[in-house]
C-alpha positions as CSV (number, residue, x, y, z in Angstrom):
1,X,133.2,-74.4,163.9
2,X,130.8,-77.2,166.1
3,X,129.2,-80.2,165.9
4,X,125.8,-80.7,166.8
5,X,123.6,-83.9,166.3
6,X,124.7,-86.2,163.3
7,X,121.3,-86.1,161.6
8,X,121.6,-82.6,161.8
9,X,125.0,-82.8,160.5
10,X,123.8,-84.9,157.8
11,X,121.1,-82.3,156.9
12,X,123.4,-79.4,156.5
13,X,126.1,-81.9,154.7
14,X,123.0,-82.6,152.2
15,X,122.3,-78.9,152.1
16,X,118.4,-80.0,152.4
17,X,117.7,-76.7,155.2
18,X,115.3,-75.4,153.2
19,X,116.0,-71.7,152.2
20,X,112.2,-70.8,153.0
21,X,112.3,-72.3,156.3
22,X,111.6,-69.9,159.7
23,X,115.2,-69.5,159.5
24,X,114.6,-66.6,157.2
25,X,111.9,-65.0,159.6
26,X,113.8,-62.1,161.9
27,X,113.0,-63.0,165.4
28,X,113.3,-60.0,168.3
29,X,115.1,-62.2,170.6
30,X,118.8,-61.8,171.1
31,X,121.7,-64.4,172.4
32,X,122.7,-63.3,175.8
33,X,126.0,-63.9,176.8
34,X,126.3,-66.5,179.6
35,X,122.7,-67.3,180.0
36,X,122.1,-70.7,180.9
37,X,119.5,-72.8,178.8
38,X,115.9,-72.8,180.1
39,X,114.3,-75.5,182.0
40,X,111.6,-77.8,179.8
41,X,111.4,-77.6,176.4
42,X,113.4,-74.8,176.0
43,X,116.4,-76.4,177.7
44,X,116.1,-79.3,175.5
45,X,116.6,-77.0,172.5
46,X,119.6,-75.8,173.5
47,X,121.9,-76.8,170.4
48,X,124.9,-77.9,172.1
49,X,123.6,-79.5,175.2
50,X,123.6,-83.1,174.4
51,X,127.2,-82.5,173.1
52,X,128.7,-81.2,176.8
53,X,125.6,-80.6,179.0
54,X,124.4,-77.2,180.0
55,X,126.6,-76.6,182.8
56,X,129.5,-78.2,181.6
57,X,129.3,-75.6,178.9
58,X,129.8,-72.9,181.2
59,X,132.4,-74.7,183.4
60,X,135.6,-71.8,182.7
61,X,133.0,-69.5,184.1
62,X,130.7,-70.4,186.7
63,X,133.3,-73.5,188.2
64,X,136.6,-72.5,187.6
65,X,139.1,-74.9,188.6
66,X,140.6,-73.7,192.4
67,X,144.1,-73.8,190.8
68,X,143.4,-71.1,188.0
69,X,142.9,-67.8,189.0
70,X,140.1,-66.1,187.9
71,X,140.9,-63.5,184.6
72,X,142.0,-60.0,185.9
73,X,138.7,-58.8,183.8
74,X,135.5,-60.2,182.4
75,X,134.7,-57.6,179.6
76,X,131.0,-56.8,177.9
77,X,132.4,-54.9,175.3
78,X,132.5,-51.0,175.6
79,X,133.5,-47.9,173.8
80,X,135.0,-48.6,170.7
81,X,132.8,-51.8,169.1
82,X,132.1,-51.7,165.7
83,X,129.8,-53.9,163.5
84,X,130.9,-55.1,160.3
85,X,128.0,-56.0,157.8
86,X,128.3,-59.1,155.2
87,X,126.3,-58.5,152.1
88,X,124.4,-61.2,151.8
89,X,121.4,-63.2,152.8
90,X,122.9,-66.5,153.9
91,X,126.0,-65.5,155.0
92,X,126.5,-67.0,158.2
93,X,129.9,-66.0,158.7
94,X,131.9,-68.6,160.4
95,X,135.5,-67.5,160.2
96,X,137.3,-64.4,159.9
97,X,140.8,-63.8,158.6
98,X,143.0,-60.0,158.0
99,X,146.3,-58.9,156.4
100,X,147.2,-55.2,156.0
101,X,145.4,-55.4,152.8
102,X,141.9,-57.2,153.6
103,X,139.5,-58.8,155.7
104,X,138.2,-61.9,154.6
105,X,135.1,-63.8,156.2
106,X,133.7,-66.9,155.2
107,X,129.8,-68.3,154.5
108,X,129.2,-71.7,156.4
109,X,125.9,-71.0,154.7
110,X,126.4,-71.2,150.9
111,X,130.3,-70.7,150.7
112,X,130.8,-67.4,149.6
113,X,133.9,-65.4,150.7
114,X,133.6,-61.9,151.4
115,X,136.3,-59.3,151.3
116,X,136.8,-55.7,152.6
117,X,139.1,-52.8,153.1
118,X,140.4,-53.1,156.8
119,X,138.2,-50.2,158.5
120,X,135.4,-50.8,156.1
121,X,132.0,-51.3,157.7
122,X,130.9,-53.7,155.0
123,X,132.4,-56.6,153.2
124,X,131.0,-57.7,149.8
125,X,131.3,-60.9,148.1
126,X,134.5,-61.8,146.7
127,X,134.3,-65.7,145.6
128,X,130.9,-66.3,144.6
129,X,129.1,-69.4,146.8
130,X,129.1,-72.4,144.4
131,X,132.3,-71.6,143.0
132,X,134.9,-74.6,142.0
133,X,132.4,-76.7,144.2
134,X,132.6,-74.5,147.7
135,X,129.2,-74.7,149.0
136,X,130.4,-74.4,152.6
137,X,133.0,-72.5,154.0
138,X,134.4,-72.8,157.2
139,X,138.2,-71.8,158.6
140,X,139.8,-68.9,156.4
141,X,143.1,-68.0,156.5
142,X,145.8,-65.7,154.7
143,X,149.7,-66.5,153.7
144,X,151.4,-64.6,151.4
145,X,149.1,-64.2,148.5
146,X,147.2,-67.0,148.9
147,X,144.1,-67.1,150.9
148,X,143.1,-71.1,152.3
149,X,139.5,-71.9,152.6
150,X,138.3,-75.4,154.4
151,X,134.9,-76.8,153.1
152,X,133.6,-78.3,156.2
153,X,131.0,-81.0,155.7
154,X,131.6,-80.9,152.2
155,X,135.1,-82.5,152.9
156,X,136.9,-80.1,150.5
157,X,139.6,-77.6,151.2
158,X,140.5,-75.1,148.7
159,X,143.6,-72.7,148.0
160,X,143.3,-69.6,146.0
161,X,145.5,-66.4,145.0
162,X,144.4,-63.3,146.8
163,X,143.2,-62.3,143.1
164,X,140.6,-64.9,143.1
165,X,142.1,-67.4,141.0
166,X,141.8,-71.2,142.3
167,X,145.3,-72.8,142.9
168,X,144.3,-76.3,143.8
169,X,141.0,-78.0,145.3
170,X,141.5,-80.7,147.4
171,X,138.9,-83.6,148.8
172,X,139.1,-85.8,151.8
173,X,140.4,-89.4,151.4
174,X,137.5,-91.6,151.0
175,X,137.1,-93.7,153.9
176,X,133.1,-94.0,154.5
177,X,133.7,-91.4,157.7
178,X,132.0,-88.4,158.4
179,X,134.1,-85.4,157.7
180,X,134.3,-81.9,159.1
181,X,137.3,-79.9,157.3
182,X,137.5,-77.2,159.6
183,X,140.5,-74.9,160.1
184,X,143.9,-74.4,158.9
185,X,147.4,-73.0,160.1
186,X,150.6,-72.1,158.0
187,X,153.8,-73.1,159.3
188,X,156.6,-70.9,159.4
189,X,157.9,-73.1,156.2
190,X,154.8,-72.4,154.5
191,X,153.3,-75.7,155.0
192,X,149.6,-76.0,155.8
193,X,148.1,-77.5,158.5
194,X,144.4,-78.6,158.4
195,X,141.9,-80.0,161.3
196,X,139.0,-82.8,160.1
197,X,137.0,-82.4,163.6
198,X,135.2,-85.6,162.8
199,X,137.8,-87.9,161.7
200,X,140.7,-86.5,164.3
201,X,143.0,-85.9,162.0
202,X,145.4,-83.2,160.3
203,X,146.2,-83.1,157.0
204,X,149.2,-81.4,155.7
205,X,149.5,-79.5,152.0
206,X,153.4,-78.8,151.2
207,X,154.5,-75.3,150.8
208,X,155.7,-76.1,147.4
209,X,151.5,-76.9,146.2
210,X,150.1,-73.7,148.4
211,X,152.5,-71.8,146.5
212,X,152.5,-73.4,143.0
213,X,150.8,-72.0,139.8
214,X,146.9,-71.3,139.9
215,X,146.0,-74.5,137.5
216,X,143.0,-75.4,139.7
217,X,144.2,-78.9,140.0
218,X,142.3,-81.2,142.1
219,X,143.8,-83.4,144.9
220,X,143.6,-85.7,147.7
221,X,144.2,-84.5,151.0
222,X,147.0,-86.6,153.1
223,X,146.8,-87.3,156.7
224,X,149.9,-86.0,158.4
225,X,148.7,-86.8,162.5
226,X,146.3,-88.4,164.2
227,X,144.8,-86.7,167.4
228,X,144.3,-88.2,170.7
229,X,141.0,-88.7,172.9
230,X,139.0,-89.2,169.9
231,X,135.0,-89.2,170.6
232,X,133.0,-90.1,167.5
233,X,130.6,-87.6,166.2
234,X,131.9,-85.0,168.3
235,X,133.8,-82.0,167.2
236,X,137.6,-83.2,167.9
237,X,140.2,-81.0,166.6
238,X,138.8,-77.8,165.9
239,X,140.8,-74.3,165.9
240,X,144.6,-74.3,165.0
241,X,147.2,-72.4,165.0
242,X,151.0,-72.4,165.3
243,X,153.2,-72.2,168.6
244,X,155.6,-69.3,169.1
245,X,158.3,-71.4,168.7
246,X,157.0,-72.7,164.9
247,X,157.9,-76.2,165.4
248,X,154.8,-77.1,166.8
249,X,150.9,-76.6,166.6
250,X,148.1,-75.7,169.3
251,X,144.9,-77.1,168.5
252,X,141.8,-76.7,170.7
253,X,138.5,-79.4,171.2
254,X,135.3,-78.1,171.2
255,X,133.4,-81.1,172.6
256,X,136.0,-81.1,175.9
257,X,138.0,-77.4,175.1
258,X,141.3,-79.1,175.9
259,X,144.2,-77.5,174.3
260,X,146.7,-79.6,172.8
261,X,150.5,-79.1,171.6
262,X,151.5,-81.3,168.6
263,X,155.0,-81.5,167.8
264,X,155.6,-81.4,164.0
265,X,159.1,-83.1,164.3
266,X,158.2,-86.1,166.4
267,X,154.4,-86.0,166.1
268,X,153.9,-86.7,169.7
269,X,150.5,-84.6,171.1
270,X,150.4,-83.5,174.9
271,X,147.6,-81.7,176.5
272,X,148.7,-78.5,177.3
273,X,148.0,-77.5,181.2
274,X,145.3,-74.9,181.0
275,X,141.6,-74.9,182.1
276,X,139.1,-76.2,180.2
277,X,137.7,-74.0,177.6
278,X,134.6,-75.7,176.5
279,X,133.4,-74.8,172.9
280,X,136.5,-73.7,171.9
281,X,136.2,-72.5,168.4
282,X,138.5,-70.4,165.9
283,X,141.9,-69.5,167.8
284,X,144.3,-67.1,166.4
285,X,147.8,-66.3,168.2
286,X,149.8,-62.7,168.8
287,X,153.4,-63.5,170.2
288,X,152.8,-65.5,173.4
289,X,149.0,-64.7,173.5
290,X,146.0,-66.7,172.3
291,X,142.8,-65.5,171.3
292,X,140.1,-68.4,171.4
293,X,136.2,-68.1,169.7
294,X,134.0,-69.8,172.2
295,X,130.8,-70.3,170.2
296,X,128.2,-71.4,173.2
297,X,129.5,-69.1,175.6
298,X,129.5,-66.2,173.1
299,X,132.9,-64.9,174.1
300,X,136.7,-64.8,173.3
301,X,138.9,-66.1,176.0
302,X,142.4,-64.8,176.3
303,X,145.3,-66.9,177.4
304,X,148.9,-66.3,178.0
305,X,151.5,-69.0,177.1
306,X,154.8,-70.2,178.9
307,X,157.6,-70.9,177.5
308,X,157.5,-73.9,175.2
309,X,153.4,-73.5,175.1
310,X,153.1,-76.4,178.0
311,X,150.9,-74.1,180.1
312,X,148.4,-71.2,179.3
313,X,146.8,-69.1,181.8
314,X,143.6,-67.5,181.2
315,X,143.6,-63.5,181.0
316,X,140.5,-62.4,180.5
317,X,136.8,-63.5,178.6
318,X,135.3,-60.6,176.8
319,X,132.0,-60.4,175.2
320,X,129.6,-57.9,173.7
321,X,126.0,-57.0,173.3
322,X,124.4,-58.8,170.5
323,X,127.2,-61.8,170.7
324,X,125.6,-64.3,168.6
325,X,127.9,-67.8,168.3
326,X,130.9,-66.9,168.0
327,X,133.0,-69.2,166.1
328,X,135.5,-67.2,164.4
329,X,138.3,-64.3,165.5
330,X,141.1,-62.8,163.9
331,X,143.4,-59.7,164.7
332,X,143.6,-56.5,162.5
333,X,145.2,-53.5,163.1
334,X,145.1,-53.1,166.8
335,X,141.3,-54.7,166.7
336,X,140.0,-58.1,167.7
337,X,137.5,-59.4,164.8
338,X,134.9,-61.7,166.3
339,X,132.2,-63.7,164.0
340,X,128.5,-63.5,165.1
341,X,127.8,-66.8,162.9
342,X,123.8,-67.2,163.9
343,X,125.0,-71.1,163.6
344,X,121.4,-71.9,165.7
345,X,119.6,-70.5,162.7
346,X,121.8,-72.1,159.8
347,X,122.1,-75.8,162.0
348,X,118.2,-75.8,163.3
349,X,116.3,-73.3,161.0
350,X,115.3,-71.2,164.3
351,X,114.3,-67.5,163.5
352,X,117.5,-65.3,162.7
353,X,118.2,-63.2,165.8
354,X,119.4,-60.2,163.7
355,X,118.4,-59.5,159.8
356,X,122.2,-58.4,159.4
357,X,125.0,-61.0,159.3
358,X,128.0,-59.2,161.0
359,X,131.5,-59.4,162.7
360,X,132.2,-57.6,165.5
361,X,135.6,-55.5,165.4
362,X,136.9,-54.6,169.4
363,X,139.9,-52.7,170.6
364,X,142.4,-55.1,171.1
365,X,143.5,-53.1,174.2
């Protein structure tokens, strides 16, 4: 998930975005992939401009570093694309996850978790908005019979059974700092690692707690690692996944587009030798291939990792008609699932670009 102006962040965290605001009027415009912000007032309203600049947002497309070859293709979508609709008026799907049984999506708008069978065209509410104090939902992951839900600006994190019972609810430590509990990854031993983008830390939940009985316990998240290159008010560590070797994590920074490798044994963090991916958000890995959702660019970047995950090369950049702030990505049954979060509407009260909230299903190739 992305971070905007701190004042807007506070408004969202306090839930003062009015339900009757212009956000709920349908506007005919569509987000055009790769469009630059226009000059004048429209340019100033671009939601990410003050974080990384209008040119830096598109650096990986328009000014690719000469060391890095252009990807094999930059696809605009095509045959086989399908839309999955979320049955909710404030869905704003921030993240998506899937296993062989279900596809899940999280709502940053009200905390609802949606669910449907693979191949279904509609996801229905599974965990209702506000239940267990879950007023926002960002990154979502599945591990075994557990469903992990990050609580975004609320500073919460939830572990559920896949039957919907609350295993435990977690809260960030009381430090007085802003918080954005953003995304999670599961290590081979079952431990869960969670990014907090505004604190530049990684929390850890032991596997024993994740797999424990569904008692609805309330606990405090524990900091396991601190991340480098922290910039206050920016989205620092954002998307997170395990590396192929299982002994390290790969973490993307939204504001800089850098990828980092965190060694779980030593705690050492090193930047991966890769082209910048500004607005890098959700990340999913298949083998030595990374898929990175890039929210401002409205695309998914595919990268190939080297042995040891010290280097990554761009293979392709994919978008599709109507892509709308693509914050989350997952793989399901040979398809790539990408969220159209409409995050501009949620954070800024802009008109909806579509009356329906959707996840795009694309052939994986």
